[in-house]
C-alpha positions as CSV (number, residue, x, y, z in Angstrom):
1,M,0.0,0.0,0.0
2,K,1.1,3.6,-0.6
3,A,2.2,5.5,2.5
4,L,0.2,8.6,3.2
5,N,1.8,12.0,3.1
6,R,1.0,14.8,5.6
7,Q,-2.0,16.2,3.6
8,A,-3.6,12.8,3.0
9,T,-2.9,11.9,6.7
10,L,-4.7,15.0,7.9
11,V,-7.8,14.2,5.8
12,A,-7.9,10.6,7.1
13,L,-7.3,11.7,10.7
14,K,-10.1,14.2,10.6
15,A,-12.5,11.6,9.2
16,T,-11.6,9.3,12.1
17,L,-11.9,12.0,14.7
18,A,-15.2,13.1,13.2
19,A,-16.5,9.6,13.8
20,D,-15.1,9.6,17.3
21,F,-16.8,12.9,18.2
22,A,-19.9,12.5,16.1
23,C,-19.4,15.7,14.2
24,P,-18.5,17.0,10.8
25,A,-14.8,17.0,10.0
26,A,-15.1,20.7,9.1
27,Y,-15.6,21.6,12.8
28,F,-11.8,20.9,13.4
29,S,-10.9,23.8,11.1
30,E,-13.4,26.3,12.4
31,S,-13.4,28.6,15.4
32,G,-15.7,28.1,18.4
33,V,-16.9,25.4,20.7
34,F,-19.0,22.6,19.3
35,I,-21.0,20.2,21.5
36,N,-22.5,17.0,20.1
37,E,-24.3,14.0,21.4
38,A,-22.0,11.0,21.6
39,K,-22.8,8.3,19.1
40,E,-21.1,5.0,18.1
41,L,-20.4,5.7,14.5
42,P,-18.7,3.6,11.8
43,G,-15.0,4.5,11.4
44,R,-14.4,5.5,15.0
45,R,-11.5,4.2,17.0
46,R,-12.6,0.9,18.6
47,F,-12.4,2.0,22.2
48,P,-15.3,1.0,24.5
49,F,-18.4,3.2,23.9
50,R,-19.6,4.4,27.3
51,P,-23.4,5.2,27.7
52,K,-22.2,7.9,30.1
53,A,-19.8,9.6,27.7
54,L,-17.8,12.8,27.9
55,A,-14.8,13.7,25.7
56,M,-13.2,16.9,24.6
57,M,-10.6,17.6,21.9
58,T,-8.8,20.4,20.0
59,M,-6.6,20.4,17.0
60,G,-5.6,23.9,17.9
61,T,-8.5,26.1,16.7
62,S,-11.9,24.9,17.7
63,V,-12.9,22.7,20.7
64,V,-15.2,19.8,20.0
65,I,-17.0,18.2,22.9
66,S,-19.0,14.9,22.7
67,C,-21.2,13.7,25.6
68,S,-24.1,11.5,26.4
69,A,-27.6,13.0,26.0
70,D,-28.1,13.5,29.8
71,R,-25.0,15.7,29.9
72,L,-25.7,17.9,26.9
73,A,-27.6,20.6,28.7
74,W,-24.9,20.9,31.4
75,A,-22.2,21.1,28.7
76,Q,-24.1,23.8,26.7
77,T,-24.6,25.9,29.8
78,H,-21.2,25.5,31.5
79,L,-18.7,24.8,28.6
80,S,-19.9,26.5,25.5
81,P,-19.3,30.0,26.8
82,L,-15.6,29.2,27.5
83,N,-12.6,29.6,25.1
84,R,-10.2,26.9,24.2
85,D,-7.5,27.7,26.8
86,T,-10.0,27.9,29.6
87,L,-11.6,24.6,28.5
88,F,-8.2,22.9,28.7
89,S,-7.4,24.3,32.2
90,A,-7.1,22.6,35.5
91,A,-10.2,24.5,36.8
92,T,-12.4,23.1,34.0
93,F,-11.0,19.6,34.5
94,A,-11.9,19.9,38.2
95,R,-15.5,20.9,37.2
96,L,-15.7,17.9,34.8
97,D,-14.5,15.6,37.5
98,T,-17.2,16.8,39.9
99,L,-19.8,16.3,37.2
100,I,-18.9,12.7,36.4
101,A,-17.8,11.5,39.9
102,P,-21.4,10.3,40.8
103,D,-21.2,7.9,37.8
104,Q,-17.9,6.4,39.2
105,Q,-15.9,8.1,36.5
106,R,-12.8,10.4,36.4
107,I,-11.2,12.7,33.8
108,A,-8.3,11.2,31.9
109,G,-5.8,13.4,30.2
110,P,-5.1,15.8,28.7
111,D,-3.3,13.5,26.3
112,P,-1.1,15.0,23.5
113,K,-1.5,13.0,20.3
114,F,1.3,12.9,17.7
115,V,1.0,11.7,14.1
116,C,3.6,10.8,11.5
117,A,3.4,10.8,7.7
118,S,5.6,9.6,4.8
119,D,7.0,13.1,4.1
120,T,7.6,14.0,7.7
121,F,9.2,10.7,8.9
122,R,12.9,10.9,9.9
123,P,14.2,7.4,10.6
124,A,16.7,6.8,13.4
125,S,19.7,4.5,13.4
126,I,20.0,1.4,15.5
127,P,22.7,1.4,18.2
128,T,25.6,-0.8,17.2
129,D,25.2,-3.4,19.9
130,I,21.5,-3.8,19.6
131,F,19.5,-6.2,17.3
132,I,15.9,-5.2,16.4
133,D,13.4,-7.8,15.2
134,L,10.1,-7.2,13.5
135,V,7.1,-9.3,14.8
136,T,3.9,-9.5,12.9
137,Q,0.4,-10.1,14.3
138,T,0.6,-13.9,13.9
139,H,3.5,-14.1,16.4
140,I,2.7,-11.3,18.8
141,Q,1.1,-13.5,21.4
142,A,4.5,-15.1,22.0
143,L,5.7,-11.7,23.2
144,Y,3.2,-11.7,26.1
145,A,5.7,-14.0,27.9
146,H,7.9,-10.9,28.3
147,T,6.0,-9.0,31.1
148,G,6.5,-5.4,31.9
149,F,6.1,-3.8,28.5
150,Y,2.7,-2.4,29.2
151,N,3.0,0.7,27.0
152,A,3.9,-1.4,24.0
153,L,1.6,-4.4,24.4
154,S,-2.0,-4.9,25.7
155,Y,-1.4,-8.5,26.9
156,Q,-5.0,-9.2,25.9
157,L,-6.4,-11.7,23.5
158,N,-9.5,-10.6,21.6
159,N,-8.8,-6.9,22.3
160,P,-11.0,-4.7,20.2
161,C,-7.8,-2.7,19.5
162,P,-5.5,-5.7,18.8
163,D,-1.8,-5.7,18.9
164,V,-0.9,-6.0,15.2
165,L,2.8,-5.2,15.0
166,A,5.9,-5.0,17.2
167,T,9.6,-4.3,17.1
168,V,11.7,-6.0,19.7
169,A,15.2,-4.9,20.8
170,Y,17.7,-7.6,21.9
171,H,21.0,-7.2,23.7
172,H,23.0,-10.5,23.8
173,Q,19.7,-12.4,23.1
174,T,17.9,-10.6,26.0
175,V,14.7,-8.7,25.3
176,I,15.4,-5.1,26.5
177,G,12.7,-3.1,24.7
178,I,9.5,-3.4,22.7
179,A,7.5,-1.0,20.6
180,G,4.1,-2.1,19.7
181,A,1.2,-1.0,17.4
182,S,-2.5,-1.5,18.2
183,A,-5.1,-1.3,15.4
184,D,-7.3,1.3,17.1
185,S,-9.2,1.7,13.8
186,D,-8.9,0.4,10.3
187,Q,-6.8,3.4,9.4
188,M,-5.1,4.5,12.7
189,W,-2.5,2.3,14.5
190,Q,-1.3,3.6,17.9
191,V,2.4,3.2,18.8
192,G,3.7,2.6,22.4
193,V,7.2,1.8,23.6
194,D,9.0,0.5,26.7
195,V,12.7,0.1,27.3
196,L,14.1,-1.6,30.4
197,P,15.5,1.1,32.8
198,A,19.1,-0.1,32.5
199,Y,19.0,0.5,28.8
200,Q,17.3,3.8,28.6
201,N,18.9,7.0,27.2
202,R,20.8,5.1,24.6
203,G,18.5,5.7,21.6
204,I,17.0,2.3,21.8
205,G,13.4,3.5,22.2
206,Q,13.9,5.9,19.3
207,A,15.2,3.1,17.1
208,L,12.3,0.8,18.1
209,V,9.7,3.4,17.2
210,S,11.5,4.3,14.0
211,Q,11.5,0.8,12.7
212,L,7.9,0.3,13.8
213,T,6.8,3.6,12.2
214,A,8.5,2.8,8.9
215,T,6.6,-0.5,8.7
216,I,3.2,1.1,9.6
217,L,3.7,3.7,6.9
218,A,4.5,1.0,4.4
219,E,1.2,-0.7,5.3
220,G,-0.6,2.5,4.3
221,K,-1.7,3.1,7.9
222,I,-1.5,6.2,10.1
223,P,1.0,5.8,13.0
224,Y,-0.1,7.9,16.0
225,Y,1.6,8.2,19.4
226,T,0.1,9.2,22.8
227,T,2.0,10.5,25.8
228,A,1.3,12.1,29.1
229,V,1.6,15.9,29.0
230,A,4.5,15.9,31.5
231,N,6.5,13.1,29.8
232,L,8.8,15.4,27.8
233,R,11.2,12.6,27.0
234,S,8.5,10.7,25.3
235,S,7.3,13.8,23.4
236,R,10.9,14.5,22.3
237,L,11.2,11.0,21.0
238,A,8.1,11.4,18.8
239,L,9.2,14.8,17.5
240,S,12.7,13.5,16.7
241,L,11.2,11.0,14.2
242,G,9.0,13.5,12.4
243,Y,5.8,13.0,14.4
244,W,3.9,16.3,14.9
245,P,1.4,17.3,17.6
246,A,-2.0,16.8,15.9
247,W,-4.6,17.0,18.7
248,I,-5.1,17.0,22.5
249,E,-7.9,15.0,24.1
250,V,-9.5,14.5,27.5
251,Y,-12.2,12.0,28.3
252,A,-14.3,10.4,31.1
253,R,-13.2,6.9,32.0
254,D,-14.5,4.5,34.6
255,R,-12.7,4.4,38.0
């Protein structure tokens, strides 16, 4: 399959996010705050759909909010008058936490999301004493014997977002790092990486994600990468490979 360039990636990304947030893709390029009822639409990422839904995202201009029908009136009253920066502030997150706490939920995020394309990708070299192996979906279950790589692997059979690809770093035949890709939708594959503490800061994580990203792009899929807002080392890794910050997201999750 042909790897997508940045322009084609943005078109496909917005189509997926439009399905996620039950809105027209045009909302992401407009100014203002858009609030929609959450719906389980075709093309969305295959995360569990919660009857008590609340999610908020921005690509930098507008803010799009998706929530269950019983939360629409509250969101229109309390969130629609706010601007982007206020919506993504600690004070607003605290208000959202108070709203959803009776439903045994909490706010997760804000999660920065990074995306890579064929014309932005900058591959990294592999350290000289490290061997990296590519593992396809057929053989990924065997990797579950190596515990502790929870950012890279789900360790779950029959996951709706299955592990479909992995790169594994070896040092003297010992597994020291894994980067994995989960098929969160037909088009978007999420990348995660773990390196054992003794081997960090040697470029191994960068090499693992580089090899994985190249393979995802060759499959014609969109590689995307999520990190915690305070994890600057992880963000720098993504940026060094040509990923760019594409959107930020917060959402309600069960406690």
